[in-house]
N, C-alpha and C positions, 0 to 999 in steps of 0.2 A: 504494500500500500504506500502511496506517496505521502509526504509530509510537507508542511509549510513551517518555516522556522525563522526565528530572529536571533541573530548573533550580536553580541556586544563586542566591539573592537577595542583595541588597546587605548585608543583616543577617546573612548566613551560614546562614540557614534554607534548607530545600529545598522545592520545589514539584514535584509529580508530576502529569503530564497525559498526554493522548493526542490525536493529530491525524493528518490525512492529509497536511498540508503543513507540515513542520517549520520551514522558513525563514519562511513567512508567520506561523506561530504565534509564533515567537520574536520577530518584529517586533511583533506585536500586544502581547505581554507587555511589551516595552520601550517601546512607545508608550502604555502604561497602559490598553490595551483588551483585554488577555488574560483577566484575572481580578482580582477585588477584592484578593485576597491579594498578587499580584505588583505590582499598580498602586501599592501603598503601600511596596514594597520594591525599587524599581528603582535601578539597572539589574540585569538578571538575566543569567546566563551559562548556556548549555547545558553540562551536565556529563556526561550520559549519554543514549543513546537506543538503542532496539531496534526494528527493523522487524518487524512481525507479519504473519501471513497474512490476518487478517480484523479488522474493527473490533470484533467480539465478543471475540476473543482479546486485543486491545489493551486493551479496557475491563476485562476480568478481571484482567490483569496490573497495570493502573493502580491498581485498587482494592486489590489485594494489596500492592503496594509502598507505597501511601498508609498502610497500617497498620503498616509496618515502623518499627523504631527508627532513630535517626540512625546508629548504628554499622552497622546492616545496610545502610542506603542507601549509606553510604560504602564499604563492602566491594564493593557492586555497582558503584559508580562507578569504584573503583580496580581492578576486575577480579579481586577476591579471592573468586571464586564459591565456592571450597572452604571459606571461612569462614562462609558463610551458615547452614549447619545448626547450627554451634556458637553463632552469634549468636541463633539462634531459641530456644535453651533458656531456659525460664522462670527468672527470677532472675539471668540473666547480666548482669554489670556489667563494662564494659571497664575495663582498668587505666588509671591516670592517665598512664603513661609511653608510651602509644601502642598 
């Protein structure tokens, strides 16, 4: 089954991708062979993943999450799914205290 995943890079940025073999893909990223983006920001850590029913579903979710703000990605990583609609509102700015 395919997975959608979020990696945290050494600079604190996030990378979103999809794969059939999460362990092999994580190794590729950390070996500098996964993507140009992560190759320059190693090491990377797996922060979130979701198993999908099909590669088509995985690709759709990957592209959706790639368009999300950092705050929204953090909510997903932290399991705060109920915060996602609020974070989607146009003009939303997270507070500085958390």
